[in-house]
C-alpha positions as CSV (number, residue, x, y, z in Angstrom):
1,M,56.0,1.0,22.2
2,S,54.1,2.6,24.8
3,S,50.3,3.0,24.0
4,S,50.6,6.6,25.2
5,T,53.3,7.1,22.5
6,R,51.2,6.1,19.8
7,K,48.8,7.7,17.2
8,I,45.8,6.4,16.4
9,I,43.2,8.1,14.3
10,H,39.4,6.7,13.8
11,C,37.5,8.0,11.1
12,D,33.8,7.5,10.9
13,A,31.7,8.9,7.6
14,D,29.0,10.7,8.6
15,C,25.4,8.8,7.8
16,F,27.2,7.3,5.5
17,Y,24.3,5.4,3.2
18,A,21.8,8.2,3.3
19,S,25.1,11.0,2.5
20,V,25.6,8.9,-0.5
21,E,22.3,9.0,-1.6
22,M,22.1,13.2,-1.0
23,R,25.0,13.4,-2.8
24,D,24.2,11.7,-5.8
25,D,20.6,13.2,-5.6
26,P,20.6,16.9,-4.5
27,S,17.2,16.7,-4.3
28,L,17.4,14.6,-0.9
29,R,18.8,17.1,0.8
30,G,17.1,19.3,4.0
31,I,14.4,16.8,4.2
32,P,14.4,13.9,6.4
33,L,15.7,10.8,5.0
34,A,16.5,7.1,5.7
35,V,17.8,4.2,4.3
36,G,16.2,0.8,4.9
37,G,13.2,-1.3,4.2
38,Q,9.6,-0.2,3.2
39,P,7.3,-0.2,6.6
40,D,4.4,-2.4,5.1
41,Q,7.3,-4.8,4.8
42,R,8.6,-4.6,8.2
43,G,11.7,-2.9,6.9
44,V,14.1,-1.4,9.3
45,V,16.1,2.1,9.2
46,A,19.7,1.0,8.2
47,T,20.5,4.7,8.7
48,C,19.5,8.1,8.7
49,N,20.3,12.1,7.8
50,Y,20.4,14.2,10.7
51,E,17.4,16.0,9.2
52,A,15.8,12.6,10.7
53,R,17.6,12.4,13.9
54,A,16.1,15.0,14.9
55,F,12.6,13.5,15.1
56,G,13.9,10.8,17.3
57,V,14.7,8.4,14.3
58,R,17.6,6.1,14.9
59,S,19.3,3.3,13.2
60,A,18.0,-0.2,13.3
61,M,14.6,1.2,14.2
62,P,11.6,-0.1,12.6
63,S,10.6,1.7,9.7
64,A,6.7,2.1,10.8
65,Q,8.1,3.5,14.0
66,A,10.2,5.8,12.1
67,L,7.5,6.9,10.0
68,K,5.3,7.5,13.1
69,L,8.2,9.6,14.6
70,C,8.7,11.7,11.3
71,P,5.5,11.5,9.1
72,E,7.3,13.4,6.5
73,L,10.1,10.7,6.6
74,R,11.2,9.8,3.0
75,I,12.7,6.2,3.1
76,I,14.3,4.7,0.1
77,A,16.2,1.4,-0.5
78,P,19.8,0.8,0.2
79,T,22.0,0.6,-3.5
80,M,25.1,-1.4,-2.1
81,R,26.8,-1.1,-5.3
82,R,27.3,2.5,-4.5
83,Y,28.0,2.4,-1.4
84,Q,30.6,-0.1,-1.9
85,E,32.1,2.0,-4.3
86,A,32.4,5.0,-2.2
87,S,33.9,2.9,0.6
88,Q,36.7,2.0,-1.6
89,R,37.6,5.4,-2.5
90,I,37.8,6.5,1.0
91,M,39.5,3.7,2.4
92,A,42.1,4.2,-0.8
93,I,42.9,7.6,0.7
94,Y,43.2,6.1,4.0
95,R,46.0,3.5,2.9
96,D,47.7,6.9,1.3
97,Y,48.8,7.9,5.0
98,T,49.4,4.5,6.3
99,D,49.7,1.0,5.5
100,L,48.0,0.4,9.2
101,V,44.2,0.9,8.4
102,E,42.0,-1.4,10.1
103,P,38.4,-1.1,8.5
104,L,35.7,-1.7,10.8
105,S,32.7,-1.4,8.2
106,L,32.1,0.2,4.7
107,D,32.0,4.1,6.5
108,E,34.6,3.5,9.4
109,A,38.2,2.3,9.9
110,Y,41.3,2.9,12.6
111,L,44.3,4.1,11.3
112,D,47.6,4.0,13.2
113,V,49.6,6.9,11.5
114,T,52.4,6.7,14.5
115,H,55.6,5.8,11.8
116,S,53.9,8.1,8.8
117,D,56.0,10.8,7.5
118,R,53.1,12.8,5.8
119,C,52.3,16.2,7.1
120,D,55.5,16.2,9.5
121,G,54.3,13.2,11.1
122,S,51.7,15.1,12.9
123,A,48.4,12.8,13.4
124,T,46.2,15.9,13.5
125,L,47.2,17.4,10.5
126,I,46.9,14.2,8.9
127,A,43.4,13.4,10.0
128,R,42.4,17.1,8.9
129,E,44.3,16.5,5.5
130,I,42.2,13.1,5.1
131,R,39.1,14.9,5.9
132,A,39.4,17.3,3.4
133,R,40.4,15.2,0.6
134,V,37.4,12.5,1.4
135,A,35.3,15.8,1.1
136,E,36.7,17.1,-2.0
137,E,37.3,13.8,-3.9
138,V,34.4,11.9,-2.7
139,G,31.7,14.1,-2.0
140,L,31.1,13.1,1.5
141,T,31.8,14.2,5.3
142,V,34.4,12.1,7.6
143,S,34.3,13.0,11.2
144,A,37.8,12.0,13.1
145,G,38.9,11.2,16.1
146,V,42.7,11.2,17.1
147,A,44.5,9.7,20.3
148,P,47.0,7.5,21.9
149,N,44.6,4.3,21.5
150,K,41.7,2.8,20.0
151,F,39.4,3.1,22.5
152,I,39.4,6.9,22.9
153,A,39.9,7.8,19.1
154,K,36.8,6.0,18.6
155,I,35.2,8.0,21.4
156,A,36.8,11.3,20.2
157,S,35.6,10.8,16.3
158,D,31.9,11.3,17.7
159,W,32.5,14.1,19.9
160,R,32.0,16.8,17.5
161,K,29.8,15.1,14.5
162,P,28.6,15.7,11.9
163,D,31.9,16.9,10.1
164,G,34.3,17.3,12.8
165,M,37.3,16.6,14.5
166,F,38.5,15.9,18.2
167,V,41.8,15.3,19.3
168,V,42.8,13.9,22.8
169,R,46.5,14.3,24.0
170,P,48.3,11.9,26.1
171,A,48.0,14.5,29.0
172,E,44.4,14.7,28.6
173,I,43.4,11.1,28.6
174,D,42.6,10.8,32.6
175,A,40.5,13.9,32.8
176,F,38.7,12.9,29.8
177,V,37.9,9.2,30.3
178,A,37.0,10.1,34.0
179,A,34.3,12.1,32.8
180,L,32.7,9.5,30.4
181,P,29.4,8.3,31.5
182,V,29.8,4.3,31.8
183,E,27.3,3.9,28.7
184,R,30.0,5.3,26.6
185,L,32.1,2.0,27.2
186,F,32.1,-0.5,24.5
187,G,30.2,-3.5,25.7
188,V,28.2,-2.0,28.5
189,G,24.9,-1.9,27.6
190,K,21.2,-0.9,29.5
191,V,21.5,-4.1,32.0
192,T,25.0,-3.9,32.6
193,A,24.2,0.1,33.0
194,E,22.0,-0.8,35.3
195,K,24.1,-3.3,37.5
196,L,26.7,-0.1,37.4
197,R,24.0,2.3,38.6
198,A,23.1,0.0,41.7
199,L,26.7,0.0,42.8
200,G,26.7,3.9,42.5
201,V,28.6,4.1,39.4
202,Q,27.6,6.6,36.6
203,S,30.8,7.8,35.3
204,C,34.3,6.2,34.8
205,G,35.9,8.3,37.1
206,D,33.3,6.6,39.7
207,L,34.1,3.0,38.4
208,R,37.6,3.8,39.4
209,S,36.7,3.0,43.3
210,H,36.5,-0.6,42.3
211,S,39.4,-3.1,42.3
212,M,39.7,-5.3,39.2
213,A,39.2,-8.2,41.6
214,D,35.7,-6.8,42.6
215,L,34.9,-5.8,39.0
216,A,35.8,-9.5,37.9
217,E,34.1,-10.9,40.7
218,R,30.6,-9.3,39.7
219,F,31.1,-8.9,35.6
220,G,33.6,-11.8,35.0
221,V,36.2,-11.4,32.6
222,F,34.5,-8.3,31.1
223,G,35.7,-6.9,34.8
224,Q,39.0,-6.9,33.8
225,R,38.3,-5.1,30.1
226,L,35.9,-2.2,32.6
227,Y,39.0,-1.9,34.9
228,E,41.2,-0.7,31.8
229,R,38.8,1.2,29.7
230,C,37.8,3.5,32.7
231,R,41.4,4.5,33.4
232,G,42.0,5.0,29.1
233,I,44.0,1.5,28.8
234,D,43.6,-0.3,25.5
235,T,46.9,-1.8,24.0
236,R,45.0,-3.5,21.1
237,D,47.1,-2.9,17.5
238,V,45.5,-1.6,14.8
239,S,45.3,-5.0,12.6
240,P,44.6,-4.7,8.7
241,D,43.7,-8.0,8.2
242,R,41.1,-8.1,10.7
243,E,40.0,-12.0,11.2
244,R,36.5,-13.0,9.6
245,K,34.5,-15.2,12.4
246,S,31.2,-15.8,10.8
247,I,29.4,-15.6,7.9
248,S,25.6,-15.5,7.8
249,V,22.6,-14.6,6.0
250,E,19.1,-13.8,7.4
251,T,15.7,-12.2,6.3
252,T,12.7,-10.5,7.7
253,Y,9.1,-11.5,6.5
254,T,6.5,-9.0,5.3
255,R,4.4,-11.9,6.8
256,D,5.3,-14.5,10.1
257,L,5.6,-17.7,9.3
258,R,3.4,-19.8,11.3
259,T,4.5,-23.2,11.2
260,L,7.4,-25.6,11.0
261,A,7.0,-26.1,7.4
262,D,6.6,-22.7,6.9
263,C,10.0,-22.0,8.3
264,E,11.4,-25.5,6.2
265,A,10.3,-23.9,3.1
266,A,11.9,-20.4,3.8
267,L,15.0,-21.9,4.8
268,E,16.1,-23.3,1.6
269,P,16.5,-19.9,-0.1
270,L,18.8,-19.0,2.8
271,L,20.9,-22.0,2.6
272,R,21.7,-21.2,-0.9
273,Q,22.7,-17.6,-0.5
274,L,24.9,-18.9,2.4
275,S,26.8,-21.1,0.4
276,E,27.4,-18.3,-2.3
277,R,28.7,-16.2,0.4
278,I,30.8,-19.0,1.8
279,E,32.4,-19.7,-1.4
280,R,32.8,-15.9,-2.3
281,A,34.9,-15.5,0.7
282,R,37.0,-18.9,0.4
283,R,38.4,-17.4,-3.1
284,S,39.8,-14.5,-1.1
285,E,41.3,-16.3,2.0
286,P,41.2,-19.9,3.7
287,L,38.2,-20.6,5.9
288,A,37.3,-23.8,7.8
289,I,33.9,-24.2,9.4
290,A,33.6,-24.7,13.2
291,K,29.9,-24.7,13.8
292,V,26.7,-24.1,12.0
293,F,23.8,-22.0,13.6
294,V,20.1,-21.1,13.0
295,K,18.9,-17.6,14.4
296,I,15.4,-17.1,15.2
297,R,13.3,-13.6,16.4
298,F,9.5,-14.5,17.2
299,A,7.0,-12.3,16.7
300,D,7.1,-11.0,20.0
301,F,11.0,-9.5,18.9
302,S,12.3,-12.3,21.2
303,R,15.4,-14.2,19.7
304,T,16.9,-17.5,20.3
305,T,19.8,-19.1,18.2
306,A,20.7,-23.0,18.0
307,E,24.1,-24.3,16.8
308,A,26.0,-27.3,16.5
309,G,29.8,-28.2,15.5
310,A,29.8,-28.8,11.9
311,L,32.9,-29.2,9.3
312,S,30.0,-27.7,6.5
313,V,26.7,-26.7,5.8
314,D,24.4,-29.6,5.6
315,A,20.9,-29.0,4.7
316,A,19.8,-31.9,7.3
317,Q,21.5,-30.5,10.5
318,C,20.4,-27.0,9.5
319,R,16.7,-28.4,9.6
320,E,17.3,-30.2,13.1
321,L,18.3,-27.0,14.2
322,L,15.7,-25.0,12.9
323,A,13.3,-27.4,14.6
324,D,15.0,-26.8,17.8
325,A,15.1,-23.2,17.7
326,V,11.3,-23.2,16.4
327,G,10.5,-25.3,19.2
328,R,11.5,-23.4,22.1
329,K,8.5,-20.8,22.1
330,R,6.0,-22.3,19.9
331,R,5.2,-18.3,18.3
332,P,5.2,-16.9,14.8
333,V,8.3,-16.0,13.2
334,R,9.4,-13.0,12.0
335,L,13.1,-13.0,11.3
336,M,15.3,-16.3,10.6
337,G,19.0,-16.5,9.8
338,V,21.5,-19.2,9.1
339,G,25.5,-18.8,9.2
340,V,28.3,-20.9,10.1
341,R,31.1,-19.9,13.2
342,L,35.1,-20.1,11.7
343,L,37.9,-21.3,12.9
344,E,40.6,-19.0,13.6
345,A,43.1,-18.6,10.5
346,Q,45.7,-20.2,11.6
347,A,43.6,-23.4,12.1
348,A,42.3,-22.9,8.9
349,R,45.2,-22.9,7.1
350,Q,46.5,-25.9,9.1
351,L,43.6,-27.7,7.9
352,R,43.8,-26.6,3.9
353,L,47.8,-27.7,4.0
354,F,46.6,-31.1,5.5
355,D,44.1,-30.9,2.8
356,D,46.4,-30.4,0.2
357,E,48.8,-33.3,1.2
358,V,46.6,-36.1,1.5
359,D,46.7,-38.4,-1.4
360,P,43.2,-38.3,-2.9
361,T,43.5,-42.2,-4.3
362,H,44.2,-43.1,-0.3
363,S,42.0,-43.5,2.3
364,A,42.1,-44.5,5.7
365,R,39.4,-47.1,4.8
366,D,42.1,-48.4,2.9
367,G,44.4,-48.5,5.6
368,R,47.4,-47.5,3.4
């Protein structure tokens, strides 16, 4: 099927955690509100409402910095159980229109409604009806973007936030994408944007003057992605079964961990949490571990990750990786994480099948 004939909707709940809190406690409406950790515990803003954003508060910002920008900011701790419940209700509404729903997180998802017979097959009417149902049945607002592919639909959903909808039809793709700043392309951060500006590239239209060979030479494999996206090309399917690539846990510490011994002591509870998370995931899907890693953020906010091949989580190996990571800078540690990278699902299933077929009474050591 030609990508221009597909009908993709990207739905994104507006300031999701904060919206759930305001829904459940009307006294929080109309005031600057953030959900996250407390500033005296090195908390970080998970999300905030639009009243807080007017002061410059943003997600992933340290709570202490957010309070400096907005002294009246109310910061409350997240309640994941209620967010998950709201997300499940929203996703159920999406799946009432198509089986092709690809959740990206609790608050956003792609929908492929190309073959849906709801609303006479109109993606625009489906998106409008979904937004109305979420507002009525869940009490939250959802912004939506409608387009022939995932890339443009995601950008469109942000076009008229909050509580808005924007439609990009096939004939409008070229002009819509050409006017986009290159920073709107996924994967273009500050460093890449600066490199592009040095080439005289400000917009996707500017980027089109560079050939694929030129972009590949300058940006490697990402060059092909730049070449395609600046032309509005995206052939990715909406995949209901998105593959899990890693499992990890991390903690930001109220007080810096100043020695390797401090870090080793803090590693033990992280390993317990990681094992519990892996076991929960294994109840619903086959998993095969390919690597284990330890992630460190130092007091100066620099980061490093040490990883190695592994078939399981071994505490001794994790301690070795921790020592490697901490030794790279020998600075106090403010955040530490541990996790595993997973094999692709097909490889995991093959390993599971192999394990099931091995007779536990036989072994290579027996020579049988």
